[in-house]
C-alpha positions, 0 to 999 in steps of 0.5 A: 572361868579365868582359864576359859577367858584366857583360852578365849583371849588366846584364840582372839589373839591367834585369829587376829594374827592369822588375819593380819598374816593374810593381809600381809601375804596379800600385800607381798603378792602385790608387791612381787607382782609389782616387782616382777612387772618393774623387772619386765619393764627394766628389761624392755627399757634396757633393750631399747636403750641397747637399740637406741645406742645402735642407732646412734652409732649408725648415725655417727657413722653416717655423719662421719661419712657425710663429713668426709664426703662434704670435705671431698666435695668442697675439694672438688669445688675448689679444683672446679675453680682452680679450673675455671681460673686456669681455663681463663688463663689459657683463653687469655694466652691464645688470644694473645698468641692469636694476636701475635700470629695475626701480626706476623701475617 
């Protein structure tokens, strides 16, 4: 009987080990599925990051163009101010010339 009980104990142990292995295999499948899902998320996030970096570069380029245009516009405004000042000086000189020409006639 001693051998039969050893055999039964061994079979019970093997059955328990098999059930634990089955549980571990199931957990492994769940972890592998989760890992695959995470890898897909990482790939999507990397693509999104690439797209956002591209958009940032485009926006930086636009900002630089706007700054250049703004500086050009400011210099144009300064030129307009200078033009107005020059026009006023010319009108003043013309009025002086008219006055002097009028006094000769």
